[in-house]
N, C-alpha and C positions, 0 to 999 in steps of 0.2 A: 457365579454367574457371568458376574461383570468382569472382572479381572482375568475369566478364560476368553468373554468373544474379544477382550482386548489386548488381549495375546496374539489370540488369531490376525487381529487387525495390523497389530505390528511383524509380525510372521513375512507378514507381503514383502518388504523394505529391511527388516532386520535379519540379522546372522541367528542360527539359533545358539550360537556360544556365546553370543551378548547379551541374548535376552535372560538365561542362567545366571549372567553373572548380575547385572545390572534393574534385570525386573524381577523376575521370581521372587528375591527377597522383597517384595514389599509390600505392606498391607494397604490396600486400596478399599474406599467406602464414598457409596454415590448415594449424596441424599438432594433426591428432587424438590425436594420443597423447598427449598432455599437456591436448587442448582449451584449446589456443591461436590467437589470432589476431594477428601482429605487421602492423604498418601503420607503414610507413617512406613519412615526407616527404622533398619533395627538400631542402629546406634550410630550417635552423630560420627565417628570416621567414615562411615558410608556416606553420610550426607554428605560429606565434602568431597568424595570419590566422585558421589553422584550426577553433582555440581558440574563438576569441572570434565568428566568426561559423557555423560548421557542427557544431562535436561533437557539440552537443546530438541534433540531429536526424540525424547520422548513428549515433551511439550508440541512440537510439531504436529507429530501423531495422533495426539491424543484431542487434538482440535479438530482434526480430519472425522474423527470417531465418535465427539461428542457434539460436533457443532457450536452454534453461537451462543452466547450469554451461559458459559457456565463458568463459575469461579474455583482457583485452586488452590490447594491450604498445604504445606509441609508440616511436617515435626519428626518430633525424634522415636526413637525408641524407650528414651529414658523420663517417661511418665509423658510424656506428649507437648516435650516444651517447644514451641515454633522458633526461639532462641537459638535449638540446636539445627536449625534448618537450613538450608545455604540462604545467608544474608538478602541476598536479591529475591525469593521466592518464602521469607518469613512470617506474611501475612496474606488471608487469601487476598486473591485479584484475578482479574478477569482472563478468560484466555484467546481473545480478541484481539487483532493486529490493526492497531488503531491509524495505521499505513495504509490499508488495503489488506485483505486477506489473500493474495494471490501472491505479494512481494515479498517472499524468503528468502532466504541460498539455496532453501532446499528444492524450489522451484525455479531455480534461475539455472536452466540446461548450458552447458554449453563445452568446451572438447578442449586442448591441449590448449589451441591458437588463443584462447583468452583464460588461461591458467592463472596468470599473474596477475592482471585487475581483479577478479576472483578472488585470489588468495588475498590480494592488499585490501580489498573490501571487507573481510572478514574480518581480519587483522584491526580493521578502525573499528569495526561494530564491537570487538572482544573490550569489554568493560574492568574493571578492579585496577587500573595502573594507575599510575602517579601521573594528574593532569600535566605537571608541567614537562611530563615526559615523553608525550604524543609528539613520535619522529613523521605519523603522516596525517600533519594540521597545515596547512589545510589539506584536505585529500581533493583529486580533481579529474573526475573523469571525464574523457573527448571519448569521439563517437559518430558515425553517420546516423541520421536520423532514424529510429526503429531498430537500433542494435542494442539496448536493454539498460540505456542509461537509467531512466527512471525506474526500471525494475531495483538496479542496484542500488541505488541512493534508497528507497523507499523500503527496501530490505534492510540497509545500512537502522535507519529511523526506525524501524521496526523493532529490531535487533536489540540497541539501545532502548525503547521504551521500558522495557525489561526490568531494569533496573532502577528508571525512574515515571514521575507521571509524565503523561505524553501532552501535555500542556506544556511541558519544560521542554517541546523539540518544535521549533520551526520547520517546518518541512514543508515545501510547496515550491512553484515556480515563477520567475523574475515575475511575471504578473501580476501572483497572487502578492508579493512583496512591495511591489508597487501599491496595491491600492493602500495600503496601512500610509501612504506618502505622499500620494495623489492629492485627494483634500485637503491638503493644507494648506491653509494662507497663503498669497505669494508674497503680500508686503502686511505692514502694521504691526502694531504693538502685539499682538495676539502671535503673530506669525513667528518667531524665535520662541516662546514659549510651547506652541504644536508644534514645531520640528522637535524640540526637546523632548518632548514628552513619548510621541514617535518612537526615537530612541532608546528613550530608556525601555519602553516596551520590550521591544527589540533585542534589547542587551540583557535582557532580564531571563532572557531563554538562558538555558542548559546549552544546547543543542541547534547548530544551525545550518541547513540543508536546503541549498538553492539548484533549482533546475532550471537549463536554457539561460544558460548566462548570453547567449546568441544575443537576445531580446532586449539586452542594454543597448544595444543601437537604436531601438526607437522609443527607450526609457533614459534616456543622459544622464538625468536627473538622480536615477538611482546610484551613480557612482558612488560618489560622495560619500550615500547613504553606508552604501558597501564597504567601502572602505572605513569612515565610521566605525564599523559596527566591526569590521575583522581587527580591527587595532585593540577593541574591547576585546576580542573573543580568543585573541593571540593573548594576550599580556595576562588573560587568566586562568589560560590553559583551556579552556572550553573550545569540543570538538567541530571543525570548520568541515561542510561538504561541499563541492559545487561539482556541475556540471557541462556541457555546453555541448551543441552539434558543430563537426569541425576541429579543426584541431587550435587547441589557443591560442598560438601565435597566429593564426588566419582574423580573428578578433583584432583590426585594426585600428577600430573605434575605441579601447580599450585606453583609459588614462592608462600615464606610466606608475601615477601613484599603485592603482588598482591592479594594473598587472604585476607588478616585480611583486605585490603581497602571494598574488595567488598561483606565481613562482617558487615560492620559498617551499611548498611542500611536495608532495609523489604529485605526478601526474600521468595516469594511465589511458590507454588506449582500448577501447573495446572494438572490436574489429567483425565484420557482418558474420552472421553465425551460418555457419555450411547445412550441406544441404541436409547429414546426417541430422543436426542440431533440429533444425526447421524439423525433420519428421518427427520426432521427439516432443517437440513443442505442442504440435499438432495433436499428436495422440495424447497428450498429458491434457491438453484442456480439454481434447472432445472427451474424456474422462467424466471430468470437472462435471460438465455441462451437459452431460448426459445423452453423447451422440454417438449416434454409430456411424463411421463413417469405412467402407472398404479400403483395403491398401495401395487401392489405382486411386481412388477419390484423394487418400494422402499423400499419395505423391503428386497427383498435378498440382494442390496444394503450393507443399512444399517446393517443387518446380517453377510455379509461378509466380509466389510472392515471396521475394529474397528477406522482408524483414518482418519483426515479430510485431509489429506495430500493424501491417499489412494482417497479416494473420488471424490476428487479434480479433480485429473488425470486422473480418470473415465470417471468421467462426462463430461471433454474436449474431449476427446475421444468419447463418446456417441454425442456430441453438433456435432463434427467435421462428423459423419457419419451422423446423423440426417442431416445435411447440403449437404451433398454429396447425401441422397435417397430423399430428400424434403418430408418426409411423418416420421408418427410416427414410434417409435421404436416397432419393432412386437417382441411376444418371444423369435423365432427361431434367430434372429439378436441380442437380447442382450447376448445371452450365446453363442456367435458367440464372439461377443467384449472379451467376460468376461473367452474366453475359456483360451487362454495364459498368461492370467494376474497371477503372484504370488502376491496373498498378503501379501508376507511378503516383498517384495522390494517394495521400492519407484522408481518412474520413472527418467530414466538417462538426461531426455530433460532438456540443458541447452542453455545459451545462443552461445554458441559455437556450438550449435549443428542448432540453428535457423539459422544464420550468412552461413555456410555453405553451408545448404539447399537453402538456398535466391540466395549464388553466382554460385552455380548450378546452381539455374533457369535460372537465367539473365544472365551468362555466364562469368563473370567476375572472377578474383581471390578475396578470401575473405579478404586479408588487402586491398582490396580496400576499402570495407563496411565500415571498421572502421576507413578507414584512411580521408586523406581530399581533395581528389580531388571532384572535383565539374562538371564533364559532368555529362549530365540531366540522363541517364541510370543509373552511379552510383548512383546520389542520392537518385531517386529513388527506387531502390533498398536498401538502405541504410534504405529509410522511410518505406519500407515493412519490414524488418528485425527488425525497433524496435518498427512498430508493433504492430509484432506477438511474441517478447518479451513480451509486456506489456500486452498482450492477454493471450499467452497462462501461463508466468510463474509470471505474477503480478508484474514484475518490474517496481520500482520505475523510476520518472521520471529522480532524480540526478542521479541513481541508470543508468539508460539506458546512460545517460550520459558519466560516464566514463568508461561502457561497450564499447563505439563505438568513443575511442579514445579522451577521456576529453572533450568531448562535455557539453556546457552548456546545463543545465535541459529547457531549454528555445524552445532550439532546437529541442528536443526530443519531448517535449510538441507538437511542432507544426508538426512535423513530424506524431507522432500516428494520431489527427486531419485531418492531410488532408488525408490519406488512408483511415480513417474514413469514412468519406466525399464522396469520390471517388470511393468507393464501393454502395455506395447511387447511383449514379450518372450513373459509369462506367460499364457494365455488364464484360467486359475483366476482369476489376481490380477487381471486387467481386468472379470470378473465378482462378482468379492466387491465391488469398491471401486464397480460400477454398482447392485450390489444395497444397499449399505449406502448410499450418497444416496440410495436411492430412502425406504427407512425413516428415515431423517435428514428427510428431508423430508415424509413423514409424520407424523411424530415432529411437527410445528414448526407443521400446520396448524391 
């Protein structure tokens, strides 16, 4: 039954001929007790072919079908030995996307105008090559605000995490990187040691993905640290990916050393999404949020908002309103939602906004939510705040850990899953989360 149901789900996006080739020969068993899916190949050669041909598509669709929390294990028909399965899936591993479930190559909508940068990003994310033969290192994505740079960066990080522990990948904005160095002593005997420790922790990562390079204008001290890290990653053949708003040539505040290094690799530009792409984006996001929008509503949004980021924020508001009224959005209600929306401004919703709203709701200080106290009410408030940051901001699990007091990404992963499960069985929790979403979005306006 499971295999048949999964096949029907795959038929929505996969050709029948392809499913006969790579899906039908699989033996699939689901263990609900430990939430694990076992996939057995008919023989080792099929395992190698599947890994190169269909594994990415299969796992992406499988996560949509099963949801969060499941682990996946491949075995081969030669007695069930995991060693015969694809190397990157030899052991059971979670199907989660650590840097945000929305950020995959499959969900990045584009047309021929952005075909080259997307194809290049996929090449960067392709593993298994000689580390010193990375021709796109560094890989730099430029483009206007809201054109999809962050999505592309996180898609790369999510793909690379398939073959390594996501703790081995730094994926965040310049501001997040700055928190690692901003608290260091300015002078004194311990300053040099603190700086060296911070550098060592960053250089211990296997992949460096840094967004919003334009923010270096306000954090000039980070340029030396990025230059130091760049040399280490480049000399050791470790992948680096960067992104900036505008063009790299326009960042006139960059030091000559850092600028020259960034220009060593491949620089691509993401151009503004066309109307047809924006329409598809709205339809995609509406399906994922269970929002029913008429063709007129979709076209109105696509014409009014030209950037993915603006559209994402509006759809979050529409989705929250849809949950509150528990019915489809009417014309008058959509206009009411859009009335005070300025298409030239981005949302000001931040993790701090979410934490403050959650702290107020639970009647506790915001500092306790990001602290280490373990009282039940504080722990639940912290878990709710983590869930909302993941849901409303698309924060990655490692980023959530850093925002909430430097906790491990597994703590954030557990929190998000727990609140998601509680909403299914606890009506009060569902109402609490819905109300908090509304309050967070109201404060961000």
